[in-house]
C-alpha positions as CSV (number, residue, x, y, z in Angstrom):
1,M,87.1,107.9,119.8
2,S,84.3,109.5,120.5
3,V,83.8,109.0,123.9
4,Q,84.5,112.4,125.4
5,N,86.3,115.9,124.5
6,P,89.7,115.2,126.0
7,F,90.2,119.0,125.5
8,A,86.9,119.7,127.4
9,T,88.1,117.8,130.1
10,F,91.2,119.5,130.3
11,Q,89.7,122.9,129.9
12,I,92.0,123.7,126.9
13,P,91.2,124.6,123.4
14,V,91.4,122.0,120.5
15,R,94.9,122.2,119.1
16,P,96.8,119.5,117.2
17,W,100.1,119.7,118.8
18,L,100.3,120.6,122.8
19,A,103.0,121.1,125.2
20,P,104.0,117.2,126.9
21,E,104.8,119.7,129.9
22,T,101.2,121.6,129.5
23,I,99.6,118.5,129.4
24,Q,101.7,116.9,132.3
25,H,101.1,120.0,134.4
26,T,96.6,120.1,133.7
27,F,96.8,116.8,134.1
28,L,98.4,116.9,138.1
29,K,96.5,120.0,138.4
30,L,93.1,118.4,137.4
31,A,93.7,115.3,139.1
32,A,94.5,116.9,142.5
33,Q,91.9,118.7,142.6
34,W,89.2,115.4,141.7
35,H,90.7,113.0,143.5
36,P,88.4,110.9,145.2
37,D,90.9,110.4,148.4
38,T,90.3,114.6,148.6
39,N,87.6,115.3,147.1
40,A,84.5,114.1,148.6
41,A,81.5,115.5,145.8
42,P,79.8,113.2,144.8
43,E,80.9,113.6,141.4
44,A,84.9,113.1,141.9
45,Q,84.9,110.0,140.9
46,S,83.5,110.1,137.6
47,E,85.1,113.4,137.0
48,F,88.6,111.7,137.9
49,Q,88.1,108.8,135.7
50,K,87.2,111.5,132.7
51,I,90.6,113.0,133.8
52,N,92.3,109.9,133.5
53,T,90.6,109.2,129.9
54,A,91.2,112.3,128.3
55,H,95.3,112.5,129.9
56,Q,96.0,109.3,127.9
57,I,94.4,110.7,124.8
58,L,96.0,114.2,124.7
59,K,99.9,112.4,125.8
60,D,99.7,110.4,122.6
61,P,100.3,112.2,119.9
62,V,98.8,109.8,117.4
63,K,95.5,109.7,119.6
64,R,95.4,113.4,120.7
65,L,95.7,114.5,116.9
66,E,93.1,111.8,115.9
67,A,90.6,113.6,118.7
68,A,90.9,117.2,116.7
69,L,90.7,115.8,113.9
70,E,87.4,113.9,115.0
71,M,86.3,116.9,116.0
72,E,87.0,119.7,113.7
73,N,86.6,117.2,110.6
74,P,85.3,113.6,110.4
75,E,85.3,113.4,107.1
76,A,88.9,114.1,106.8
77,L,89.4,111.6,109.4
78,A,87.7,108.9,107.9
79,I,88.7,109.3,104.2
80,A,92.9,109.4,105.6
81,S,91.6,105.9,107.5
82,E,90.4,104.3,104.3
83,G,93.4,102.2,102.4
84,A,96.6,100.6,102.2
85,I,100.0,102.3,104.1
86,P,100.8,105.4,103.2
87,S,102.3,106.4,100.0
88,N,105.8,107.3,101.4
89,L,105.8,104.5,103.4
90,P,105.4,100.7,101.7
91,E,109.4,100.1,101.1
92,L,109.8,101.1,105.0
93,F,106.9,98.7,104.9
94,M,108.5,95.7,103.5
95,T,111.5,96.8,105.4
96,I,110.9,95.5,108.8
97,A,108.8,93.1,107.5
98,T,111.3,91.4,106.2
99,F,113.4,91.9,109.4
100,Q,110.8,90.4,111.4
101,R,110.8,87.3,109.4
102,E,114.6,87.3,109.8
103,V,113.9,87.9,113.7
104,S,111.5,85.0,113.6
105,T,113.8,82.7,112.0
106,F,116.2,82.9,113.4
107,F,114.5,82.1,116.5
108,A,113.1,79.6,115.0
109,Q,116.3,77.9,114.2
110,S,118.3,78.8,117.1
111,S,119.0,75.8,119.5
112,P,117.8,76.5,123.6
113,N,121.1,74.9,125.0
114,P,123.6,76.1,122.5
115,S,127.1,74.3,122.4
116,P,130.6,77.1,122.8
117,V,130.7,77.0,118.9
118,E,126.8,77.4,118.1
119,R,126.6,80.1,120.7
120,A,129.6,82.1,119.2
121,V,127.7,81.6,115.8
122,Q,124.2,83.0,117.4
123,H,126.4,85.7,119.1
124,G,127.2,86.9,115.8
125,E,123.7,86.7,114.3
126,L,122.4,88.6,117.3
127,M,125.0,91.2,116.4
128,V,124.4,91.5,113.2
129,L,119.9,91.9,113.4
130,R,120.5,94.0,116.4
131,S,122.7,97.0,114.2
132,D,119.8,95.9,111.5
133,M,116.6,96.9,114.4
134,D,118.7,99.8,115.5
135,H,119.1,100.9,111.8
136,L,115.6,100.7,111.5
137,I,114.3,102.1,114.4
138,E,116.5,105.2,113.4
139,R,114.3,105.4,110.2
140,V,111.1,104.8,112.2
141,E,112.0,108.0,114.1
142,H,113.0,110.2,111.3
143,H,109.7,109.3,110.2
144,W,108.0,110.4,113.1
145,I,110.3,113.5,113.7
146,R,109.0,114.6,110.0
147,C,105.3,114.0,111.3
148,E,105.6,115.9,114.4
149,N,106.9,119.2,112.2
150,Q,104.0,118.6,110.3
151,V,102.0,118.4,112.9
152,R,103.4,121.6,115.0
153,A,103.5,123.8,111.9
154,A,100.0,123.1,111.5
155,D,99.7,124.2,115.3
156,L,100.9,127.5,114.2
157,T,98.7,128.1,111.6
158,W,95.7,126.5,113.5
159,D,93.7,129.4,113.6
160,R,93.5,129.6,109.9
161,R,93.3,126.3,109.3
162,T,91.3,125.0,105.8
163,A,89.2,122.0,104.9
164,E,92.8,120.6,102.9
165,T,94.8,121.0,106.0
166,L,92.6,119.0,107.8
167,R,92.9,116.4,105.3
168,H,96.8,116.8,105.5
169,L,96.6,116.6,108.9
170,A,94.1,113.5,109.0
171,N,96.8,112.0,106.7
172,T,100.3,112.8,108.9
173,Q,97.9,110.9,111.8
174,R,97.4,107.7,109.9
175,E,100.8,107.7,108.8
176,M,101.3,108.3,112.5
177,R,99.3,105.6,113.8
178,Y,101.5,103.3,111.2
179,L,104.4,104.6,112.9
180,Q,104.2,104.5,116.5
181,R,103.0,101.1,116.1
182,W,106.3,99.8,114.0
183,Q,107.9,101.6,116.8
184,E,106.8,99.2,119.5
185,Q,107.1,96.2,117.6
186,L,110.6,97.2,117.0
187,H,111.3,97.4,120.7
188,E,109.8,94.4,121.4
189,T,111.7,92.6,118.7
190,R,115.0,95.0,120.9
191,F,114.3,93.2,124.2
192,K,114.0,89.3,122.7
193,L,117.1,90.5,121.3
194,E,118.7,91.5,124.0
195,E,117.7,89.0,126.4
196,R,119.5,86.7,124.2
197,L,122.8,88.5,124.3
């Protein structure tokens, strides 16, 4: 990430957790102040771009936590980024991978112009896939909420943070990166399945 300090751009202290309302309020205030259409200063365009970039980082919990850790303890972040899937997620990873294979197989084997009987069979298969997908999204969301709670708890003691706290947060950030990617994949799959219903 290392492009800028988004916290400094937003004139707020480095924190692992920020309320979405605070981020949005600060963004709107700074954007109004530096928008090139309303600010004739020569640096208005570059300041406005910095504000937009900072907003993209701070509104994303994974990127925000990465930015905070990069400023506080880049070594812990680098160590946490190495290696495989976080130790508490391999079973979920395998379940999602198996589900995605089942969806790919369904699309590969289903007829683009099915007969009424084939359409009925496909509909039944789609309903099962959709149910499985909803269950997986719920499981990913459950892990996401747990991670967010860990970040919020760390934020409460941020002024007394230790190297161990930062290492733990770096591992949480790594876990959140995987969960965020899986959420995106599952929502994309949901869209494809619902197109067929």
